[in-house]
TIMI-477807 format. One record per residue (C-alpha): residue number from 1; y, x, z. Coordinates in steps of 0.5 Angstrom, whole numbers, plus 2048, in hexadecimal, padded with zeros to 3 digits. Example, Ala and Ser with C-alpha at 12.3 -4.5 7.8 and 13.67 -1.06 7.14 Angstrom:
TIMI-477807
num|c2|c1|c3
1|7F7|819|810
2|7FE|81B|80E
END
This chain:
TIMI-477807
num|c2|c1|c3
1|7DE|7D5|81C
2|7E3|7D1|821
3|7EA|7D3|820
4|7EF|7D4|826
5|7F6|7D7|827
6|7F8|7DA|82E
7|7FB|7D4|833
8|7FF|7D5|839
9|7F9|7D7|83E
10|7F3|7D4|838
11|7F4|7CE|83B
12|7F4|7CB|834
13|7ED|7CD|833
14|7EB|7C8|838
15|7EC|7C1|833
16|7E7|7C4|82F
17|7E0|7C0|82F
18|7DC|7C1|829
19|7DA|7C8|82A
20|7DB|7CA|830
21|7D7|7CE|835
22|7DB|7CB|83B
23|7D9|7C4|839
24|7D2|7C5|838
25|7D2|7C8|840
26|7D6|7C2|842
27|7CF|7BE|842
28|7CB|7C2|848
29|7D0|7C3|84B
30|7D2|7BC|84C
31|7CB|7BC|84D
32|7CB|7C0|853
33|7D1|7BC|856
34|7CD|7B6|856
35|7C8|7BA|859
36|7CC|7BD|85F
37|7CF|7B6|860
38|7C8|7B4|861
39|7C7|7B9|867
40|7CD|7B8|86A
41|7CD|7B2|86B
42|7C6|7AF|86A
43|7C3|7B5|86E
44|7C0|7B3|876
45|7BE|7BA|878
46|7C1|7BC|87F
47|7C7|7C0|87F
48|7C3|7C5|883
49|7BE|7C5|87E
50|7C1|7C9|878
51|7BE|7CA|872
52|7C0|7D2|871
53|7C3|7D7|877
54|7C7|7DA|872
55|7C9|7D9|86B
56|7C5|7E1|869
57|7C0|7DC|867
58|7C3|7D9|862
59|7C7|7DF|860
60|7C2|7E3|85E
61|7BF|7DE|859
62|7C6|7DD|855
63|7C7|7E4|855
64|7C1|7E4|852
65|7C2|7DF|84D
66|7C9|7E2|84C
67|7C6|7E8|849
68|7C1|7E5|845
69|7C6|7E0|841
70|7CC|7E6|840
71|7C6|7EA|83E
72|7C4|7E4|838
73|7CC|7E3|837
74|7CD|7EA|836
75|7C8|7EA|830
76|7CA|7E4|82D
77|7D0|7E7|82C
78|7CE|7ED|829
79|7CA|7E9|825
80|7CF|7E5|822
81|7D4|7EB|821
82|7CE|7EE|81D
83|7CE|7E9|819
84|7D5|7E9|817
85|7D5|7F1|816
86|7CF|7EF|811
87|7D2|7EB|80D
88|7D8|7EE|80D
89|7D4|7F3|80C
90|7CF|7F1|805
91|7D6|7EE|802
92|7DA|7F4|802
93|7D4|7F8|7FE
94|7D3|7F3|7FA
95|7DA|7F3|7F8
96|7DA|7FA|7F8
97|7D5|7F9|7F2
98|7D9|7F4|7EE
99|7DF|7F7|7EE
100|7DC|7FE|7EC
101|7D9|7FB|7E6
102|7DF|7F7|7E5
103|7E4|7FD|7E5
104|7DE|802|7E0
105|7DE|7FB|7DB
106|7E6|7FC|7DA
107|7E4|804|7D8
108|7E0|802|7D2
109|7E3|803|7CB
110|7E4|7FC|7CB
111|7EA|7FC|7CF
112|7ED|803|7CE
113|7F3|7FF|7CA
114|7F5|7FC|7D0
115|7F4|803|7D5
116|7FA|805|7D8
117|7FD|80D|7D7
118|7F9|813|7DB
119|7FD|818|7DF
120|7F8|81D|7DC
121|7FB|81C|7D5
122|802|81D|7D8
123|801|823|7DD
124|808|826|7DA
125|80C|820|7DE
126|80A|823|7E5
127|810|828|7E3
128|815|823|7E4
129|814|821|7EB
130|813|81A|7EA
131|811|816|7EF
132|80B|80F|7EF
133|80F|80C|7F4
134|80F|804|7F3
135|816|804|7F7
136|81A|808|7FC
137|81B|808|803
138|821|803|805
139|828|806|808
140|827|806|80F
141|82A|801|815
142|831|804|817
143|82E|804|81E
144|829|809|81C
145|82F|80D|819
146|833|80D|81F
147|82D|80F|824
148|82B|814|820
149|832|818|820
150|833|816|827
151|82C|81B|829
152|82F|820|824
153|834|821|82A
154|839|825|825
155|840|823|824
156|83F|822|81C
157|83A|81D|81E
158|83F|819|820
159|842|818|81B
160|83C|818|816
161|83B|812|81B
162|841|80F|819
163|840|810|811
164|839|80E|812
165|83B|808|815
166|840|806|810
167|83C|807|80A
168|835|804|80E
169|833|7FC|80D
170|836|7F8|812
171|831|7F3|816
172|831|7ED|811
173|830|7F2|80B
174|829|7F4|80F
175|827|7EE|810
176|829|7EB|809
177|824|7F2|807
178|81E|7EF|80B
179|81F|7E9|809
180|81F|7EA|802
181|818|7EF|803
182|815|7EA|807
183|814|7E5|801
184|815|7EA|7FB
185|810|7EF|7FD
186|80B|7EA|801
187|803|7EC|7FF
188|803|7E3|800
189|805|7DE|7FB
190|809|7D9|7FE
191|80E|7D4|7FD
192|813|7D8|800
193|811|7DF|7FC
194|812|7DA|7F6
195|818|7D7|7F8
196|81C|7DC|7FB
197|81A|7E2|7F7
198|81F|7E6|7F2
199|81D|7EA|7EC
200|81E|7F0|7EC
201|823|7F2|7E6
202|823|7F9|7E7
203|81F|7FC|7E1
204|81C|803|7E5
205|819|805|7DF
206|81F|808|7DE
207|820|80C|7E5
208|81F|813|7E2
209|81C|816|7EA
210|816|810|7EA
211|811|810|7E5
212|810|808|7E4
213|810|804|7DE
214|812|7FD|7DD
215|80A|7FB|7DF
216|806|7F5|7DD
217|805|7EF|7E0
218|7FF|7EE|7DC
219|7FA|7F3|7DE
220|7FA|7F6|7D7
221|7F7|7F0|7D4
222|7FD|7EF|7CF
223|7FB|7F5|7CD
224|7F3|7F4|7CB
225|7F4|7ED|7C8
226|7F9|7EB|7C1
227|7FA|7E5|7BF
228|7F7|7E4|7B9
229|7FB|7DD|7B7
230|802|7DF|7B9
231|801|7E7|7BA
232|803|7E7|7C1
233|7FF|7EA|7C7
234|7FC|7E5|7CC
235|7FA|7E6|7D3
236|7F5|7E2|7D8
237|7F8|7E1|7DF
238|800|7E3|7DC
239|803|7E0|7D6
240|806|7E5|7D3
241|808|7E1|7CD
242|80E|7DE|7D2
243|813|7E3|7D2
244|813|7E6|7CA
245|815|7EC|7CB
246|814|7EE|7D2
247|80D|7EB|7D2
248|809|7EE|7D9
249|810|7F0|7DB
250|813|7EA|7DE
251|810|7E7|7E6
252|80F|7DF|7E4
253|814|7DB|7E7
254|80F|7D6|7E9
255|809|7D5|7EE
256|803|7D9|7EC
257|7FD|7D6|7EA
258|7F8|7D4|7EF
259|7F3|7D7|7EB
260|7F6|7DF|7EC
261|7F3|7E3|7E7
262|7EE|7DE|7E5
263|7F3|7DA|7E1
264|7F3|7D9|7DA
265|7FB|7D8|7DA
266|7FC|7DE|7D5
267|7F7|7DB|7D0
268|7F1|7DF|7D1
269|7EB|7DE|7D5
270|7E9|7E4|7D9
271|7E3|7EA|7D7
272|7DD|7E6|7D5
273|7D9|7EC|7D8
274|7DE|7EB|7DE
275|7DD|7E3|7E0
276|7D4|7E5|7DF
277|7D6|7EB|7E5
278|7DA|7E6|7E9
279|7D5|7E0|7E8
280|7CF|7E4|7EB
281|7D2|7E7|7F0
282|7D6|7E2|7F3
283|7CD|7DF|7F2
284|7CB|7E4|7F5
285|7CF|7E3|7FB
286|7CF|7DC|7FB
287|7C7|7DC|7FB
288|7C7|7E1|801
289|7CB|7DD|805
290|7C8|7D6|804
291|7C2|7D9|806
292|7C4|7DC|80C
293|7C7|7D6|80E
294|7C1|7D1|80D
295|7BA|7D5|80A
296|7B6|7CF|80A
297|7B2|7CD|804
298|7B1|7C6|804
299|7B9|7C4|806
300|7BE|7C4|801
301|7C4|7CA|7FF
302|7C9|7C8|7FA
303|7CD|7CD|7F7
304|7D5|7CB|7F5
305|7D9|7CD|7EF
306|7DF|7D2|7F2
307|7E6|7D1|7EE
308|7EB|7D6|7EF
309|7F1|7D5|7F4
310|7ED|7CE|7F8
311|7EE|7CD|7FE
312|7EA|7D2|804
313|7E5|7CE|807
314|7E5|7CC|80D
315|7E4|7D1|812
316|7E3|7CD|818
317|7DF|7C5|816
318|7E4|7C1|81B
319|7E9|7C2|816
320|7E5|7C0|80F
321|7E7|7BA|80B
322|7E4|7B3|80D
323|7E1|7B3|807
324|7DD|7BA|808
325|7DC|7B8|810
326|7D9|7B1|80E
327|7D4|7B5|809
328|7D3|7BB|80F
329|7D2|7B6|815
330|7CF|7AF|815
331|7D2|7AD|81C
332|7D9|7AC|81E
333|7DD|7B1|822
334|7DB|7AE|828
335|7D3|7AE|827
336|7D3|7B6|823
337|7D7|7B8|82A
338|7D1|7B4|82E
339|7CC|7B7|82A
340|7CF|7BE|82A
341|7D0|7BD|832
342|7C9|7BC|833
343|7C6|7C2|82E
344|7C3|7BC|828
345|7C8|7BD|823
346|7C5|7C3|81F
347|7BE|7C1|81D
348|7BB|7C2|815
349|7BE|7BB|813
350|7C5|7BD|816
351|7C6|7C4|814
352|7C3|7C1|80C
353|7C9|7BD|80C
354|7CE|7C1|80E
355|7CC|7C7|80A
356|7CC|7C1|804
357|7D4|7BF|806
358|7D5|7C7|805
359|7D2|7CB|800
360|7D3|7D1|7FE
361|7D7|7D2|7F8
362|7D6|7D7|7F1
363|7DB|7DA|7EC
364|7DA|7D5|7E6
365|7D5|7D1|7EA
366|7CD|7D2|7E9
367|7C8|7D0|7E3
368|7C2|7CB|7E3
369|7BF|7D1|7DF
370|7C1|7D6|7E6
371|7BF|7D0|7EB
372|7B8|7CF|7E8
373|7B7|7D6|7EA
374|7BA|7D6|7F0
375|7B5|7D0|7F1
376|7AF|7D4|7EF
377|7B1|7DA|7F3
378|7AD|7D9|7FB
379|7B0|7DA|801
380|7B7|7DD|802
381|7B6|7E4|801
382|7B4|7E2|7FB
383|7BA|7DF|7F8
384|7BF|7E4|7FA
385|7BA|7E8|7F6
386|7BA|7E5|7F1
387|7C2|7E4|7F0
388|7C2|7EC|7F1
389|7BD|7EE|7EC
390|7C2|7EA|7E7
391|7C8|7EE|7E8
392|7C4|7F5|7E8
393|7C1|7F3|7E1
394|7C9|7F1|7DF
395|7CB|7F7|7E1
396|7C6|7FC|7DE
397|7C6|7F8|7D8
398|7CD|7F8|7D7
399|7CD|800|7D9
400|7C8|801|7D3
401|7CC|7FE|7CE
402|7D3|802|7D1
403|7D6|7FC|7D3
404|7D7|800|7DA
405|7DB|806|7D5
406|7D9|80C|7D6
407|7D6|80D|7DE
408|7D0|812|7E0
409|7CA|80E|7E2
410|7CB|812|7E9
411|7D1|80E|7E9
412|7CD|808|7E7
413|7C7|808|7ED
414|7CE|80A|7F1
415|7CF|802|7EF
416|7C8|800|7F1
417|7C8|802|7F7
418|7CE|7FE|7F9
419|7CA|7F8|7F7
420|7C4|7FB|7FB
421|7C8|7FC|801
422|7CA|7F5|800
423|7C3|7F2|800
424|7C2|7F7|806
425|7C7|7F4|80B
426|7C5|7ED|808
427|7BD|7EE|80B
428|7C1|7F0|812
429|7C5|7E9|812
430|7BE|7E6|810
431|7BC|7EA|817
432|7C0|7E6|81B
433|7BF|7DF|818
434|7B8|7E0|817
435|7B6|7E3|81E
436|7B8|7DF|824
437|7BA|7E1|82B
438|7B3|7E3|82E
439|7B0|7DD|830
440|7AD|7DF|837
441|7B5|7E1|839
442|7B8|7DB|836
443|7B2|7D6|83B
444|7B4|7DB|840
445|7BC|7D9|840
446|7BB|7D3|83F
447|7B6|7D1|845
448|7BA|7D5|84A
449|7C1|7D2|848
450|7BE|7CA|849
451|7BD|7CD|84F
452|7C3|7CF|852
453|7C5|7C8|850
454|7C0|7C6|857
455|7C1|7CC|85A
456|7C9|7CC|85B
457|7CA|7C5|85D
458|7C5|7C8|863
459|7C9|7CD|865
460|7CF|7CA|865
461|7CD|7C4|869
462|7CB|7CA|86F
463|7D1|7CD|86F
464|7D7|7C9|86C
465|7DB|7C5|872
466|7DE|7C0|86D
467|7DB|7BC|868
468|7E0|7BD|862
469|7E0|7C4|864
470|7D9|7C5|863
471|7D9|7C1|85C
472|7DF|7C4|85A
473|7DB|7CB|85B
474|7D4|7C9|858
475|7D7|7C6|853
476|7DA|7CC|850
477|7D4|7D1|852
478|7D0|7CE|84E
479|7D3|7CC|848
480|7D5|7D4|848
481|7CE|7D6|848
482|7CC|7D0|842
483|7D2|7D2|83F
484|7D0|7D9|83E
485|7CA|7D6|83B
486|7CC|7D2|837
487|7D1|7D8|834
488|7CB|7DC|833
489|7C7|7D6|830
490|7CD|7D5|82B
491|7CE|7DC|828
492|7C6|7DE|828
493|7C7|7DB|821
494|7CD|7DB|81E
495|7CA|7D8|817
496|7C8|7D2|819
497|7CC|7D0|820
498|7D2|7CD|81C
499|7D8|7CC|81E
500|7D7|7D2|822
501|7D4|7D6|81C
502|7D7|7DB|817
503|7DB|7D8|812
504|7D6|7DA|80B
505|7DA|7D5|807
506|7E1|7D7|808
507|7DF|7DF|807
508|7DB|7DE|801
509|7E1|7DA|7FE
510|7E5|7E2|800
511|7E0|7E5|7FC
512|7E1|7E1|7F7
513|7E8|7E1|7F7
514|7E7|7E9|7F6
515|7E3|7E9|7F1
516|7E7|7E6|7EC
517|7ED|7EC|7ED
518|7E8|7F0|7E8
519|7EC|7EB|7E3
520|7F2|7EF|7E5
521|7F2|7F4|7E0
522|7F5|7FB|7E2
523|7FB|7FC|7E6
524|801|7F9|7E5
525|805|7FF|7E4
526|7FF|804|7E2
527|804|803|7DC
528|809|808|7DD
529|809|80B|7D6
530|80D|806|7D4
531|813|809|7D9
532|819|80C|7D6
533|817|813|7D9
534|811|814|7D5
535|815|80F|7CF
536|81B|816|7D0
537|814|81B|7D0
538|811|818|7CA
539|818|819|7C6
540|81A|81F|7C8
541|812|821|7C7
542|812|81E|7BF
543|819|822|7BD
544|816|829|7C0
545|811|828|7BB
546|815|825|7B5
547|818|82B|7B5
548|813|830|7B6
549|80F|82D|7B1
550|816|82C|7AC
551|817|834|7AD
552|810|835|7AB
553|810|830|7A6
554|817|835|7A3
555|812|83C|7A4
556|80E|83A|79F
557|80F|83D|798
558|80F|839|792
559|80C|83C|78C
560|810|83D|785
561|80E|83D|77E
562|810|840|778
563|80F|83F|770
564|80A|845|770
565|806|843|776
566|7FE|843|774
567|7FB|83B|775
568|7F7|83F|77B
569|7FD|841|77E
570|7FF|83A|77C
571|7F9|836|780
572|7FB|83B|786
573|802|839|786
574|801|833|787
575|7FB|833|78C
576|7FF|837|790
577|805|831|78F
578|800|82C|792
579|7FE|830|798
580|806|82F|798
581|806|828|799
582|801|827|79C
583|803|82C|7A2
584|809|828|7A3
585|806|822|7A3
586|801|824|7A8
587|807|827|7AD
588|80A|821|7AD
589|80A|81E|7B3
590|809|816|7B5
591|810|814|7B5
592|816|810|7B1
593|81A|815|7B2
594|817|81B|7B0
595|814|817|7AA
596|81C|816|7A8
597|81E|81F|7A9
598|818|821|7A4
599|817|81B|79E
600|81C|81F|79B
601|819|825|79B
602|813|823|799
603|816|81F|793
604|818|826|791
605|811|828|791
606|80F|823|78E
607|813|824|789
608|811|82B|787
609|80B|829|786
610|80B|823|781
611|810|829|77D
612|80B|82F|77E
613|804|82A|77C
614|808|827|777
615|809|82E|774
616|801|831|774
617|800|82A|770
618|805|82C|76B
619|802|833|76B
620|7FA|831|76B
621|7FC|82C|765
622|7FF|833|762
623|7F8|837|764
624|7F4|830|760
625|7F7|830|75A
626|7F8|838|759
627|7F0|838|75A
628|7EF|832|755
END
């Protein structure tokens, strides 16, 4: 695909030759001019014996050929646009499948320690009129305040406008605010965002109007992986040990790791299941796109290793590195342009070399065993179906073993449907790639384009009085018709005709980076249970529960014993005291403060129990002596 920008009247587009249909059309246009000049200077036919009495004869031919060529160009564009659509559809469906499986995997029992809180368990928070806003709206510009008050039309509006001007931000403050947001709230990480961003020192966890905790920049993985060596938690892409007690709370001030969520900077590698899932999904898409670009079994179609964070592949072959260009094109730039203009650059050998220089990249690479199976599968559809089988087998096996959590079979069947939809769109793309534009129409349009090279000069000779004007009109007319024909030929097969092909290598890189987001874990702001509001509510709930529990324990009746009680009555009394102790212990809330408050009461009960036990023991000894 050729990238270009909008210059003045498109004049900047005229200097590009490689991939230009206009440049190809120059050749038949130049031949028609040569033929016109030959007829103009060397035709000895008397002026009274003209070939045509009216231009309508050639005009009918030109109109018919124009309709024929425009029809083909229109369908060529439709094939190109449909190819782009089907590629994005198949990638979208397979991405949906992979992301859903990754989300289901985080719901398994192995990850219960890192799960964020659920709003269902904190329904009482809805009574506090809290919000989940991440930011408050910035103050309006002073011009807006003045205009609003002026439009009110009341005398008090002028006074309010004056007050607004006094408290409103100045122009310089507004510009500074916009500049800060440019650096602090940009979704892209650049040198300016790293250098210009300031660390937000406001602890919004103390905001009593918003349910917003300090957040976890490790996605919760730090709660999942304790370090057995030094007792500190570890994460995957985030160095959670670097900030001590503020771990996973402070954004890194240095440039982000280019590997993104695939980084192991935190001391851990991502989940093995997620790694396997991303690899197979990447392999499935890479094999599918490779077979779209080249479906010949007797030529090489290599696969490469994708490194997260690497430079995006160039969409335009013109901007490839020198080393890659030397591999993709055996000839130099001059001969490459000549071969393109003559239409002999898309030979089987040339396409093989070009594809080998730009392999499809797979996350984690490809093993020798996988290559052996792919080589054993015969045909492009079989190779893609093989990898589709691998990823389907992984999903079903892991679902039965519990890796996907408590997800019902109907939901899993829906995920498999996503895989199936992706294969449907893949076969739509195969239809465009495998089935060429119908030969009868292609032959007919090619024939009449060549006839225009002969017909247009004949027309211009009869009706152009100046040779230079006839030459220009001949060149422009033939170049227009031949150019439309070349546009149709370029767009008919959008997977092969470089450089006007669909940028499959770049699209696959986008797909791979999207897959890696599965390593991110949970939303960083999902851990709102660590906010001060939740802590305050927990303390209040514990205190209220403590008061209730203490009152319940204080209301328990502690039995007493006398010397005249029988042994059976004493045993019943001891049993009741044990029940009192157990009741007070069971009622003990799980907080340090409640333990201190109940400690004295329990100690008193234990002393009475020991005293009663001693008395029962002594009385039992006396009874035993009397029996003897």
